[in-house]
VOGU-3710 file (C-alpha; in Angstrom, 3 decimals, decimal comma):
1> mafrftigkk> -108,926/-19,274/-65,134  -105,823/-17,787/-63,446  -106,149/-16,526/-59,885  -106,370/-12,736/-59,700  -105,293/-11,106/-56,424  -107,560/-8,088/-56,654  -107,520/-5,025/-54,422  -110,578/-6,319/-52,573  -108,807/-9,587/-51,766  -105,675/-7,747/-50,656
11> igtgfgilia> -107,636/-5,491/-48,308  -109,831/-8,361/-47,086  -106,802/-10,503/-46,186  -105,158/-7,694/-44,201  -108,313/-6,801/-42,323  -109,099/-10,470/-41,708  -105,833/-10,874/-39,810  -106,487/-7,702/-37,791  -110,056/-8,799/-37,024  -108,820/-12,174/-35,783
21> fviivfysty> -106,461/-10,455/-33,350  -109,240/-8,106/-32,223  -111,639/-11,030/-31,598  -109,026/-12,750/-29,429  -108,435/-9,568/-27,433  -112,156/-8,890/-27,074  -112,973/-12,453/-25,922  -110,147/-12,505/-23,378  -111,104/-9,063/-22,073  -114,769/-10,032/-21,810
31> qtlnsstkin> -114,021/-13,196/-19,836  -111,648/-11,386/-17,474  -113,990/-8,441/-16,916  -116,949/-10,791/-16,389  -115,019/-12,667/-13,698  -113,774/-9,433/-12,122  -117,297/-7,971/-12,127  -118,586/-10,979/-10,185  -115,732/-10,669/-7,689  -116,340/-6,926/-7,367
41> ddiininnps> -120,077/-7,527/-6,812  -119,229/-9,989/-4,032  -116,925/-7,407/-2,406  -119,517/-4,630/-2,656  -122,643/-6,634/-1,812  -121,278/-9,286/0,600  -117,735/-8,854/1,961  -117,652/-5,126/2,692  -121,231/-5,014/4,100  -120,443/-8,084/6,213
51> vssleelrqt> -117,333/-6,490/7,738  -119,205/-3,194/8,245  -122,199/-4,904/9,887  -119,998/-7,027/12,189  -118,015/-3,970/13,245  -121,271/-2,108/13,868  -122,490/-5,059/15,998  -119,214/-5,028/17,938  -119,601/-1,296/18,559  -123,195/-1,884/19,702
61> ivrskmlifn> -122,036/-4,530/22,254  -119,329/-2,156/23,533  -121,944/0,582/23,923  -124,283/-1,807/25,738  -121,459/-2,610/28,168  -120,915/1,089/28,856  -124,642/1,788/29,249  -125,274/-1,165/31,644  -122,292/-0,031/33,712  -123,831/3,490/33,883
71> wiyiqsapsh> -127,181/1,910/34,857  -125,498/0,264/37,860  -122,978/2,865/38,970  -125,005/6,051/38,387  -128,071/6,383/40,582  -130,800/7,693/38,297  -134,486/7,603/37,484  -135,934/5,425/34,657  -136,133/8,547/32,451  -132,348/9,037/32,504
81> pdkkkllqlt> -130,964/9,456/28,899  -128,480/6,547/29,279  -131,253/4,198/30,366  -133,376/5,265/27,396  -130,393/4,692/25,078  -129,900/1,136/26,479  -133,568/0,318/25,948  -133,398/1,721/22,380  -130,235/-0,311/21,696  -131,867/-3,539/22,874
91> ereypfiekr> -135,273/-3,059/21,266  -134,434/-1,249/17,991  -130,756/-1,017/17,055  -129,693/-4,604/17,769  -132,671/-6,298/16,000  -131,966/-4,182/12,890  -128,267/-5,174/12,829  -129,155/-8,818/13,553  -131,573/-8,895/10,603  -128,987/-7,406/8,232
101> ikelspnwgk> -126,272/-9,902/9,311  -128,679/-12,832/8,918  -129,362/-11,700/5,341  -125,599/-11,625/4,603  -124,461/-14,742/6,525  -125,829/-17,356/4,040  -123,010/-16,190/1,695  -120,303/-16,945/4,311  -118,437/-20,157/4,961  -120,111/-22,855/7,045
111> kdqekieavf> -117,848/-22,266/10,071  -118,522/-18,522/10,081  -122,258/-19,216/9,869  -122,016/-21,439/12,934  -119,950/-18,780/14,764  -122,455/-15,994/14,110  -125,308/-18,154/15,315  -123,340/-18,752/18,529  -122,804/-14,981/18,828  -126,546/-14,322/18,527
121> vnieqlfelh> -127,230/-16,899/21,264  -124,665/-15,274/23,550  -126,112/-11,817/22,868  -129,595/-13,010/23,824  -128,105/-14,405/27,047  -126,286/-11,108/27,635  -129,486/-9,119/27,218  -131,228/-11,492/29,661  -128,509/-10,600/32,193  -129,173/-6,941/31,437
131> eevktllpsw> -132,832/-7,566/32,263  -131,805/-8,947/35,655  -129,910/-5,717/36,366  -132,922/-3,666/35,269  -135,071/-5,739/37,649  -132,645/-5,211/40,551  -132,381/-1,444/39,950  -135,655/-0,346/38,346  -136,000/3,048/40,111  -134,157/5,783/41,986
141> esyedaeskf> -135,120/4,259/45,361  -133,866/0,778/44,412  -130,266/2,055/44,550  -130,713/2,465/48,333  -131,194/-1,316/48,666  -127,692/-2,583/49,512  -128,429/-6,167/48,463  -129,741/-5,161/45,022  -126,835/-2,795/44,486  -124,333/-5,516/45,556
151> lanfmvgddg> -125,812/-8,137/43,198  -125,820/-5,697/40,295  -122,215/-4,681/40,982  -121,173/-8,309/41,168  -122,686/-9,034/37,723  -120,490/-6,421/36,030  -117,374/-7,117/38,066  -114,253/-8,792/36,621  -115,731/-12,242/37,257  -119,345/-11,177/36,791
161> diytktneil> -121,618/-12,819/34,232  -122,183/-9,627/32,222  -118,471/-8,803/32,130  -117,549/-12,359/31,081  -120,333/-12,741/28,545  -119,582/-9,363/26,940  -115,861/-10,199/26,532  -116,755/-13,601/25,074  -119,029/-11,975/22,482  -116,426/-9,372/21,563
171> fqlndlidnq> -113,790/-12,099/21,143  -116,121/-14,052/18,823  -116,947/-10,906/16,818  -113,256/-9,992/16,430  -112,601/-13,493/15,090  -115,488/-13,206/12,613  -114,366/-9,724/11,495  -110,823/-11,003/10,883  -112,217/-13,923/8,832  -114,383/-11,619/6,703
181> kfetlsvtns> -111,509/-9,187/6,148  -109,302/-12,106/5,104  -112,031/-13,304/2,712  -112,298/-9,770/1,248  -108,531/-9,637/0,784  -108,569/-13,053/-0,927  -111,215/-12,140/-3,500  -109,487/-8,783/-4,084  -106,192/-10,582/-4,792  -108,064/-12,919/-7,144
191> mqssfsflkn> -109,447/-9,945/-9,075  -105,996/-8,359/-9,248  -104,572/-11,620/-10,608  -107,213/-11,581/-13,358  -106,285/-8,040/-14,302  -102,564/-8,950/-14,312  -103,295/-11,779/-16,735  -105,310/-9,408/-18,914  -102,465/-6,869/-18,807  -99,889/-9,437/-19,980
201> lfkilgvalv> -102,256/-10,665/-22,685  -102,694/-7,107/-23,905  -98,939/-6,675/-24,089  -98,466/-9,823/-26,211  -101,405/-9,161/-28,505  -100,517/-5,466/-28,685  -97,041/-6,285/-30,014  -98,571/-8,741/-32,479  -101,080/-6,144/-33,629  -98,374/-3,514/-34,093
211> vggiliaift> -96,092/-5,842/-36,084  -98,982/-7,216/-38,164  -100,358/-3,738/-38,713  -96,961/-2,462/-39,919  -96,597/-5,326/-42,384  -100,149/-4,890/-43,664  -99,632/-1,120/-43,906  -96,421/-1,551/-45,949  -98,103/-4,015/-48,299  -101,239/-1,863/-48,671
221> trtivnpvdk> -99,203/1,308/-49,223  -97,081/-0,168/-52,002  -99,942/-1,863/-53,865  -102,943/0,349/-53,169  -102,290/3,605/-51,341  -99,548/5,069/-53,551  -101,448/4,545/-56,846  -104,687/5,798/-55,281  -102,867/8,843/-53,885  -101,742/9,777/-57,390
231> lrliildlgk> -105,339/9,546/-58,571  -106,406/11,633/-55,539  -103,974/14,429/-56,346  -105,218/14,607/-59,930  -108,865/14,675/-58,762  -108,033/17,428/-56,254  -106,402/19,445/-59,032  -109,470/18,883/-61,188  -111,599/20,124/-58,290  -109,561/23,325/-58,416
241> gifpksklke> -109,897/23,545/-62,216  -106,301/22,378/-62,889  -105,847/19,806/-65,624  -102,946/17,256/-65,493  -100,071/17,893/-67,871  -99,822/14,261/-68,990  -101,858/11,070/-68,954  -101,431/8,466/-66,213  -99,966/5,028/-66,907  -102,727/2,427/-66,910
251> rsdeigemts> -102,555/-0,959/-65,077  -104,415/-4,265/-65,386  -106,271/-4,175/-62,025  -109,125/-2,053/-60,707  -106,830/0,955/-60,223  -105,799/0,646/-63,850  -109,473/0,714/-64,864  -109,990/3,884/-62,787  -106,889/5,434/-64,381  -108,271/4,794/-67,882
261> alnklvsglk> -111,639/6,304/-66,956  -109,924/9,337/-65,419  -107,884/9,960/-68,556  -111,097/9,956/-70,640  -112,777/12,262/-68,092  -109,910/14,760/-68,267  -110,110/14,840/-72,056  -113,899/15,413/-71,956  -113,572/18,153/-69,324  -111,015/20,007/-71,417
271> stkdfanavg> -113,422/19,976/-74,358  -116,269/21,126/-72,084  -114,088/23,912/-70,666  -113,305/25,277/-74,104  -117,003/25,214/-75,058  -118,053/26,877/-71,779  -115,470/29,646/-72,304  -116,846/30,308/-75,732  -120,491/30,410/-74,556  -119,524/32,556/-71,574
281> sghftseyap> -117,935/35,057/-73,914  -121,233/35,350/-75,757  -120,266/33,180/-78,712  -123,531/31,258/-78,838  -122,712/29,915/-82,283  -119,746/27,844/-80,985  -119,867/24,185/-81,967  -119,709/21,337/-79,452  -119,990/17,591/-80,098  -121,173/15,301/-77,243
291> lsdedelgha> -118,986/12,251/-76,553  -121,886/9,905/-77,395  -125,643/9,728/-77,692  -125,737/8,864/-73,949  -123,582/11,892/-72,983  -126,147/13,731/-70,810  -123,716/16,525/-69,948  -122,884/17,194/-73,564  -126,527/17,380/-74,647  -127,336/19,542/-71,597
301> llimrndlae> -124,571/21,969/-72,614  -126,077/22,347/-76,088  -129,512/23,066/-74,567  -127,880/25,522/-72,152  -126,226/27,364/-75,023  -129,574/27,875/-76,805  -131,355/28,849/-73,569  -128,643/31,359/-72,657  -128,923/33,007/-76,032  -132,689/33,421/-75,573
311> nervleqkvi> -132,375/34,491/-71,916  -129,844/37,152/-72,788  -132,284/38,728/-75,190  -135,171/38,607/-72,668  -133,026/39,901/-69,793  -131,853/42,879/-71,740  -135,457/43,914/-72,278  -136,372/43,319/-68,590  -133,401/45,334/-67,391  -134,564/48,294/-69,389
321> ertaevvkqk> -138,110/48,016/-67,988  -137,024/47,419/-64,342  -134,557/50,296/-64,398  -137,312/52,715/-65,336  -139,589/51,257/-62,597  -136,891/51,506/-59,897  -136,181/55,126/-60,765  -139,881/55,911/-60,437  -140,181/54,085/-57,061  -137,095/55,833/-55,712
331> eeiekqneki> -138,598/59,235/-56,452  -141,847/58,226/-54,703  -140,006/56,936/-51,613  -138,028/60,169/-51,324  -141,272/62,165/-51,393  -142,814/59,948/-48,644  -139,704/60,268/-46,480  -139,904/64,041/-46,711  -143,572/63,961/-45,595  -142,802/61,595/-42,675
341> selytevtds> -139,891/63,776/-41,541  -142,076/66,884/-41,584  -144,867/65,082/-39,688  -142,425/63,744/-37,035  -141,021/67,251/-36,497  -144,515/68,706/-36,102  -145,598/65,997/-33,606  -142,405/66,337/-31,565  -142,700/70,114/-31,461  -146,324/69,802/-30,337
351> iryakrlqea> -145,412/67,370/-27,544  -142,576/69,626/-26,363  -144,979/72,556/-26,289  -147,415/70,372/-24,324  -144,578/69,701/-21,864  -144,192/73,447/-21,261  -147,951/73,724/-20,717  -147,900/70,799/-18,290  -144,926/72,188/-16,383  -146,910/75,416/-15,975
361> ilppdelvkk> -149,445/73,616/-13,726  -146,716/72,312/-11,399  -145,935/74,383/-8,280  -142,791/76,477/-8,862  -139,740/75,716/-6,727  -140,176/79,014/-4,826  -143,697/77,986/-3,728  -142,487/74,540/-2,663  -139,680/76,022/-0,541  -142,114/78,534/0,983
371> llpnsfvlyk> -144,887/76,077/1,911  -142,640/73,079/2,760  -139,142/74,431/3,545  -137,697/71,080/4,648  -138,816/68,926/1,730  -137,867/67,643/-1,694  -139,728/66,625/-4,871  -138,199/63,909/-7,090  -140,040/64,149/-10,433  -138,878/61,982/-13,383
381> pkdivsgdfy> -141,320/61,697/-16,316  -140,927/58,608/-18,486  -141,589/60,507/-21,732  -141,520/64,163/-22,754  -144,863/64,686/-21,013  -146,009/62,856/-17,910  -149,044/61,192/-16,330  -147,722/62,004/-12,820  -147,899/65,487/-11,314  -147,531/67,048/-7,891
391> wmdekngkty> -149,826/69,704/-6,433  -149,436/72,117/-3,533  -151,527/74,967/-2,024  -152,290/76,765/1,266  -155,575/77,452/3,099  -156,499/78,444/6,657  -152,905/78,255/7,821  -152,496/74,683/6,540  -150,335/73,439/3,691  -151,910/70,956/1,279
401> fsavdctghg> -149,722/68,783/-0,965  -150,411/65,771/-3,171  -148,635/63,186/-5,404  -150,920/62,189/-8,295  -150,523/59,218/-10,669  -152,891/59,403/-13,643  -153,750/56,451/-15,864  -150,972/55,843/-18,417  -147,941/57,960/-19,226  -146,790/60,118/-22,150
411> vpgafmsivg> -149,484/61,995/-24,101  -152,522/60,014/-22,728  -151,250/60,461/-19,172  -150,633/64,172/-19,779  -154,264/64,701/-20,874  -155,452/62,931/-17,721  -153,117/65,068/-15,606  -154,796/68,268/-16,916  -158,232/66,825/-16,054  -156,973/65,801/-12,614
421> ynalnnafsk> -155,283/69,143/-11,920  -158,430/71,175/-12,722  -160,637/68,817/-10,728  -158,234/68,909/-7,754  -158,221/72,722/-7,680  -162,019/72,759/-7,843  -162,290/70,204/-5,016  -159,771/72,149/-2,898  -161,831/75,344/-3,202  -164,927/73,579/-1,825
431> cetpseildy> -163,617/71,060/0,711  -161,492/71,089/3,854  -160,131/67,646/4,789  -158,137/65,396/2,415  -160,870/62,730/2,484  -163,559/65,282/1,519  -161,317/66,518/-1,295  -160,925/62,947/-2,616  -164,674/62,227/-2,383  -165,451/65,377/-4,348
441> lnkevsqtlh> -162,602/64,702/-6,784  -163,814/61,142/-7,373  -167,296/62,313/-8,304  -166,138/65,166/-10,544  -163,551/63,078/-12,459  -166,109/60,310/-13,010  -168,648/62,773/-14,401  -166,001/64,459/-16,546  -165,056/61,124/-18,101  -168,758/60,167/-18,659
451> rnsasgttkd> -168,353/57,173/-16,383  -171,079/57,524/-13,827  -172,547/54,030/-14,041  -171,259/50,531/-13,329  -171,619/49,618/-17,015  -168,793/51,986/-17,995  -165,939/50,296/-19,846  -163,140/52,853/-19,626  -160,446/52,452/-16,963  -159,235/56,052/-16,822
461> gmdlsicsfd> -158,646/57,583/-13,407  -156,032/58,544/-10,840  -154,187/57,055/-7,850  -152,954/59,685/-5,410  -151,953/60,619/-1,884  -153,014/63,991/-0,438  -152,037/65,586/2,890  -152,891/68,711/4,866  -150,187/69,822/7,318  -150,538/72,356/10,140
471> pktlelnfag> -146,997/73,649/10,884  -148,143/75,086/14,230  -149,726/71,984/15,749  -147,723/69,453/13,622  -151,015/67,695/12,821  -151,113/65,872/9,462  -154,308/64,706/7,760  -153,892/62,077/5,050  -156,170/60,350/2,538  -155,127/58,109/-0,301
481> afnplylirn> -156,480/56,321/-3,346  -154,279/53,209/-3,625  -151,095/55,169/-2,824  -150,092/54,971/0,893  -148,015/57,286/3,097  -144,737/56,284/4,784  -143,941/57,745/8,220  -140,396/57,210/9,574  -140,058/57,664/13,311  -137,327/56,255/15,587
491> neveqikadk> -135,708/54,482/12,611  -138,887/52,507/11,862  -141,174/52,792/8,840  -144,919/52,918/9,447  -147,206/52,580/6,417  -150,467/54,535/6,545  -152,611/52,555/4,128  -154,727/54,103/1,413  -158,222/53,095/0,305  -158,241/50,436/-2,418
501> fpigayfdge> -160,304/52,226/-5,053  -159,028/54,898/-7,484  -160,245/58,356/-8,298  -162,760/58,028/-11,135  -164,562/54,999/-9,654  -167,669/56,960/-8,549  -171,063/55,421/-9,406  -174,652/56,598/-8,886  -175,419/53,533/-6,758  -173,660/53,400/-3,385
511> pqhytnniiq> -170,749/55,862/-3,469  -167,546/54,885/-1,681  -165,924/57,359/0,711  -162,249/57,853/1,404  -160,784/57,575/4,902  -159,302/60,639/6,613  -156,241/59,613/8,666  -155,109/62,065/11,396  -151,453/61,766/12,419  -149,833/63,770/15,211
521> lqkgdyvyif> -146,299/64,311/13,940  -143,242/64,808/16,122  -140,024/66,649/15,515  -137,572/64,451/13,676  -140,319/62,588/11,746  -140,053/61,990/7,987  -143,132/61,795/5,730  -143,097/60,418/2,159  -145,825/60,176/-0,493  -145,182/58,796/-3,959
531> sdgyadqfgg> -146,485/57,162/-7,131  -145,787/53,512/-8,038  -143,160/54,326/-10,688  -140,144/54,084/-8,342  -140,971/50,636/-6,911  -142,092/49,216/-10,299  -138,861/50,095/-12,155  -137,130/47,041/-13,655  -133,380/46,677/-13,328  -130,651/45,269/-11,120
541> pkgkkfmykq> -128,503/42,206/-11,942  -131,564/40,038/-12,744  -133,807/42,628/-14,438  -136,469/42,498/-11,687  -138,666/45,183/-10,100  -137,176/47,467/-7,437  -140,127/46,651/-5,080  -141,536/48,588/-2,105  -139,515/46,601/0,470  -136,227/47,818/-1,020
551> frddllelvg> -137,701/51,338/-1,349  -138,536/51,421/2,397  -135,071/50,086/3,311  -133,442/52,833/1,229  -135,590/55,498/2,939  -134,386/54,245/6,338  -130,794/54,635/5,144  -131,519/58,303/4,391  -132,500/59,196/7,982  -130,358/62,105/9,200
561> kkmdtqksvl> -129,466/63,341/5,706  -130,571/66,712/4,317  -133,610/66,628/2,052  -131,661/67,790/-1,016  -129,180/64,977/-0,356  -132,052/62,473/-0,006  -133,412/63,550/-3,385  -129,991/63,127/-5,017  -129,418/59,696/-3,418  -132,875/58,417/-4,452
571> nntieawkgs> -132,311/59,630/-8,013  -128,839/58,045/-8,247  -130,136/54,768/-6,752  -132,975/54,335/-9,260  -130,721/55,333/-12,182  -128,110/52,761/-11,140  -130,850/50,124/-10,701  -132,343/50,895/-14,141  -128,964/50,671/-15,892  -129,432/50,243/-19,636
581> leqvddilvi> -133,120/49,303/-19,335  -135,943/51,651/-20,300  -137,836/53,601/-17,623  -141,205/51,830/-17,366  -143,344/54,560/-15,767  -143,327/58,134/-14,489  -141,550/58,524/-11,116  -142,697/60,901/-8,353  -141,564/61,015/-4,691  -142,283/63,859/-2,199
591> glhiv> -140,428/63,889/1,122  -141,027/66,098/4,189  -138,863/66,443/7,342  -140,422/67,775/10,555  -137,886/70,021/12,343
//
């Protein structure tokens, strides 16, 4: 049987050569990197730490020399910082460095190991000399002893034992440091030599790979790529629905076999196209002959033709039925939309009328200016109607004013505000102090809401602040249910706390009573009462609550400004903070300036 150089053999030979080159490059690189990694580990874990530790030891010896000199020449008590530093150096720093060097030294040469051992011996002797100095000069009084001072000075003099021993140790350490630096340089040069070898090897093998790759590419292109590219272009045209104008020339290898199969496929697709065009045009009687009994596509096309003919008949009937159904549903939807639109208009109109009714219970601006000339009211309902409302009246020469926050907002809050308003007026007609008004109000609201026992389940009620102000004596009485009062005096904010139970929490058992706070105001004071809507508003760069801390800081910034200006600034601030977010609750702030 004659040898046949198939496409697989051609490709395998080319890739075999490339793989051989790659294996050589990989093996050489691995060996070089393995060697360099070991050298690098030695530099990182042995050489560099050794040099660093020896230099640290040398610095420690130099410091000990300076500190022992200070011990001798500077008369001082045992608690002197330099003496403490010398003791710390001897007892803690040196043993730590010694331990680290002893862990590294087994990796040094034999001579360097002997040298470091000699250094340690000399250091122990040096520290023994230090101990003699410490014995001669142990206290402040010992410096007065001329003999002790003379002996200590002699030990650190040019010919003294400490001076000589210290210089000897430093000389030995410098020699060891130079040896370790030289060793580091040697291993570094060795690693660089390995990389130079690897670089040259890459150059040689790179050229070989390029030349071999070019030759293999030329051979593959002429025998494989060009014929396959022709087949590719025809298949791409077929993918776009374009049939070739002529048949391809067939060869005797695998590409020739693919060419023959492609020619047959093109012929079958043309026949299928003609049949599909006929069926698509509604000619369900068009004839089509499958290529063989195993031609699944051909038999599927015949089944499709019969199914399409039946489906067309069924679909025509369904279209007629569905069209009538859709027309009927459309008419019904239009009727429902009309009803919803009418209902929405009625509800909105009712709520807007409720707003006018609610606004009727609020004190008119003329009354506010009359009773509290130097004041403002910032009132911003969340919805058309509000759960917050403000109240103001006069009795016995005193002005009463309140900021009320009913449960909820919108329509539910508005209903509660009407209940609260009527109850507040009734309480005002029968009571004098703010605390008495709140006690009465608590009982009446609880009875109105049928919640006069601890087993009640509803949570309806009110949080509020109420004040009575005597403009002659400047005395202010305050009581609060959850909502406090802010007093600004001398650029400081004082919070007058409220009681921590709401209006509507009255029970038949042991009733709770509200606290009456009496405040003697001064000219220049500012008083603010408010609901929680301002501080609870979300916004800012991170979408967080405004918070009471920021509210108090802003009020301090308003000191000295007119009350109308304060109202405008507070409104602009909360609007800027809210940004594009929705207002979360009703907002109410009442401010009063004592002039």
